[in-house]
N, C-alpha and C positions, 0 to 999 in steps of 0.2 A: 084483567079482564081483555081476550082477544080484539073487541074492536079499541086497545088505548094500543098493542103492541105494533111499533115503527120501527124493524129491526135497524132504520139509517139514523134512527136518534142516538145520538153517544151512551152507549152504555144500558142501554137496552136489553140489546143480544146478549150480553155476556153475563147478564141477571136471567136470565127470562130459564134457566133447568127444568127448576117447578114447572112454570106455564108450558114449557113444549110437554113434559111426559106428562103432561094431563091433555095437552090438544093429541098425539099422540093413540090416546087410552080412546078421544070420541072418535075417529079419524083421519087418511093419509092426507086431506087437504082439508085449511082452518080457512077463514075470512077475517084477515086481521086489516089493521087498521086503514086508510086510504085505500078502500077497494082493492088490497093485493091480498091475493091468495098464496099461503104459507104451506107447503109440502113438509111434511112431517115423518113419511117414514119412508126405512131404505128400500121397500122394492119399487115405492111409486118414484121414490128421487132417483131411481138408475132409470126408470124409465123415461119420465122425463128429460132428465141430463144426458141422452142419447137421442130424443127425438129436437133435431136440431130443423129440420120443416116448422116447426111449431111454434119453437121457442127461439126469439134472439140474441146476442149476447148484446145486441149496440149497444148499450146501455150500463153493460156494466157495473159496477159498485156505483153507479152513480143513483143521487138520489131522486124517486121521479120529478121528472119535465124535466132533468139536464140532458143534454144533448151536445154528445164528443163528435167534433166534426170527423169524416172518416178517415183524412191521412193524418190526426194526433191520436188514433184508437189504440189502443195494444192490441195483446193478443186473447186478451180475455174479451176484448169488446169485437172482436172479429166473428165474421160470421159465414161458414163457406162460400164461394170457393177460394176462395182469400184465405183466409182461416186457414184453410189445409194443405194450405203451400207454407206460408209461412210456418206451419207448426212443425211439419214435415220438415226445415230447414234446421230447424232449432232443436226437433230430435235428432237429426242426424250431425247434428253440432254436439249434444250433451249424451251420445251415447253410452253403453256399460265400458266399453273401449276405450272412451275422453276421459270419464268418469274416475276407471280404474290406475289410468296414468295420470290423474290430477294426483292420487291419493300420498305420493308421497312429499307436495308439497304442501297439500291438505296435513298432514300429520307433523311435517315437519313447522308449520304455522302455525298449529295447534301446539304444538311444545314452548315455539317461543313465547307466545300470548303469558302462559300459564308460567313459565321458567318467572314472567316478570311480577309476579303479585308476589305482595312478601308475605315470606315466613319467617318470624310468627310476624302476623299482621294483619289488615281489613283489607278489605277489597267489596266493590262491585261489582261479582263477575256478573252481570248481561256491560257496562260500559267496556273490562277490559279483557271480555272474551266471548260471550254468544253472538254482540251484534258486529265486534271486526273479524271472527274467523269466517262468517259465511260470505261476510262483505269481500275481504282478501280474496278466496276462493273466486267470486267473481269474479272481481277486476283483474286475475292474473288469465279466465281465461277467455274476458273479452281481448285480452292484449293490451290493457293498460297498465302504463307506469306506474308497479309496484307501489313506489308512493305518493301516489297519486288517494291513496285507498281513503283514509282519512278523513280527507277533504270531499270523496266521496263521498261514503257512508254518513257524512253529517249533513249533507243535502238528502239522501234521501230519506237522511233518518225524521228532516224538519217538513220533507211535502207527504211525509209517511204519517202524521204526527198533528196536521193541520186538514182545515175543514177540505182541501183542496181531492181528495179521496172520492167528497161525496158533492162535494158543490162542481170540481172542473174549473175554480180562482179562490184567490187570496187577496187579503187587502193589493197587494200590486196587482192584479191583472186576469182576465179569464185567459185561458189556455196553461198547458204548459209553459211554455215560452215566454208566453207573459208572466206569471206569477213565480217562475224562477226561472231568472231570465241566466243565470252564474252556471247552473247546473244543466241547461238548454244546451247554451253554450259550450258549456266543455265538450258536452257532447257532439253538438255541432261541426267542433273544430275535430275532435280523433276521426269525426266522421270522414268528412272534407279530406284528410289528411289519406283515408286508408284508399277514397277512391281514387283521388290520382294516382298512389303505386299502384292498382288495379289497372288504372288507364293508360299507364303509363308502363305497361309487361312487367314492373317493378316485380322481385320476389317478394312476398307478403307471405306474412306466416298460416297456420291452416287455421286459424282460432272462429270463436265467435262473428267477430265484428264481421271479418272477411268473407264468412260466407251470409250474413246477412246483405251483404253489399254485394256482392255475386249472385244473389236470389236473383230467378225470375218468375214474373207470374203469366201466366198467357204469352212469354214473351217478352215480358215489357221489366224490369227491374222494377224494385220501390226509387220511391220517392227520397228525398232530403228526410222530409218531413216526418214521412215514416220512418227510415233509418234511424232516428231520434225518437220517436214514439217507442220502437221494441225497444232500443238500446236500455231503456228509460225504465222500460219492464221488466229486462236482465235484473237490474239493478235493485231495484225496488221489492221485486220479487224475494231474489237474495235474501233482502231483508225481512221481507212481511212473513214467505213459511221457515226459512231456515233459523233464522233467530228465534223464533218465536218456536219452534223446533226443539232446537238447542236448552233453549233459557228453561219450560217447560219440563221438560226430563232430568235437565239437571236438577229444577224443583224438586223432582218426585226424589229423587234419587235423596240430596239431600235432607230432606221432610221423611223421607218412610226407611224408616235400615232395614229392613226386610229386601226393597227393591234395591238398595244399595251392596246386599252382602247378596243379592241372585246374578248382580251383572259385573260383579266383581269374583264368584266362583263360576261361571259357566260363560263361555263369551257370546253364545248362540240366543244365551240368556238376555244380552244386550239390544240383537238386534230384533226379538219379539218384543221389548219396552220399548223402541223407537215405536212399533206399530198402537203398541197399544198408548204410547203418550198421541200420538197422531188421532188415534181412535177416541181417546178419554176428552181427551185436550186439543181441537182441531186449530190450527195456526188462522185458520180464514173456517168461519163461522157458519155463511150458507152463500150461494150462488144468486144472484141475481139473472131474471130474464126478461126480456116481452113479449106479449105472445100475439103471434103475427098473423095469425087464422082461425075460426073457433076450431075452437078445441075441448077434450075432456082429458082430466085426472081422477082413474076410480070412480067415476061417475057423477065428479063434479065440474056441471060447464063453465069452462075459461072463454073468454069472449075476445077474439082479433083487439090489441091494442088494451088488453089488461094485464097488470106487472104480478110477475111469480116467481117467488121466494125457496128456491130448491135450498131444503134445509138439512144440511148435510151435516152440522153438528148435531142435531134431532136426530138425523137419520140415524150416525154411529154411538147412539145409546139405543137403538130403538129393539126394546123386551122381545120381538120375534124373533132377532136377529142374533142379538148379544143378551145372556144371562145376566143378569145385574148389569144392567148395562151402561150402571153410574160408576161402578167399579173399574178401580184400575188394576188389571191381576197379569200382569206378568208372565204366567202359565196361558192365558186366555188359548185357544185350537186357533178361531179367526180376526183378531185382532187385524189382521191386513185384508179385510173384507168391507174398511172402515171407505168413505166417501171424499177423506180431506182433501185427493188432489184430483176429485172430477173423478166422471165416469164417461165411458163412450169416446166419441171425436175431441170431447174435448179433457180429455185425461191432461195431466200439470207433464209438460216436456222433461221439466227439472225434477222430476218425481225422485229418480235417482242418486240424483244426485246429493240433491235435499238429504237424503237417508244416509247418505254414507258419511257427508261431512257430520252429521250428527254421531251418529257411530264411533266414528276416528276423533271427536271430539269428547265426547262423555270417557270412551277409551284413554286418551290419553290426560286426560283429568284425574282417572281411575290410577292411572300408574304415574301421573304426578305425585300426588296427596293419599299417605297412606290412612287405610281406615281408622275411622275418629279423630283425622286431621283438620279439618275442614268442618266447620257445623255454620250454620244460618244465622244471623245474629238476633242477639235474646229480645224477642218480642214481637217480631218480624211479622208484620201478616202480608199476605199476597195481597199486592196493587196490579192492577193489570193494565199495560200498556193501553192511550188514548185514543187510537186508532177503531172504529167506533164496528169493525166487522171481525177485532183480532181478537184470542187467546192469545198472552207471552206475558212473564213477569215486567214492571216497571224497571225495579230493581229485583241482584239479587246480592244483597247486605253479607259478607260470611267474616269470620275470622277464623285464622288459621294460624295451624301451634304446630312448633318444631317436631320432628318425630323423633 
């Protein structure tokens, strides 16, 4: 029943596809548990995501009633004008030129990780490949030491599978610094070091961390707590979106021979497959907003103070936009109209990077392993990651054979 559906309860959102299809047929906005509203269709999601005057990001993906102090908010928890300025610097730090320049690093890193997969033998591609590749790319772009990448990945994974994304706390305490003191302390040390270098006029790399440190909003630089929050956002964002995208796409390639044949035969098919994977298996299933003024979505009254869930995953399967929306079709002409990276002012600034890492990662996998030489372990069943708003494989166990 819609009145029982609470996307903040672990496991509910990932199992909701039949319910969401029913809700889309019934209307563009549905009442769900806790007095929340769920936007089910593509057009209405786009319109609402664009309306930053009516809908606030402040509570982000936290469960109803959980408030995050302003200085601890990640990009997805900021509203204009702060969001506008911070997003601008992230966009300029992750321009197509920057991403293109990083492609050799991405390719070399992917190849090195895949070379370490035993042949013949067995491996879990999540642990061996889909998690470390995006994380090492993010560490590289931030300018952090490459040798710290695996430690950072461990911290990020611990955070994402904990209650923290939903509650802003763990048994260690409330807020990022108290809940994950080692992770926060590491970021603080890197930020403090870079601030000192900038203030002393030393030559510093033109990396993402430097741009964040130099960013000014209305003539004022970000505080150290804000820098900590946004740096953490970049690290966990890579783990959330890009790792799940890469894992979902590899799963589709391994589980569906016609998809593997298509992407091996045509490089453009791989680019289309990336967007089709984003559409049908979105790494992030929805975006939460708080209504800040009385308004309406498609005739449904929304009162100030009410919670609205932008069902981007549901919108990606809207039958009015995508024919047979629940099917993975590599030749779908409008796959790129998905809302998996958001829409309007809140489009993910790392979208281009995520697509590039996934495309290069899968291409490296296809180059490393001959057709038919890698198979999912017999009896494998897809098990989703535990984070309540994500879709992605917890494991990808495979058997490899010598060519």
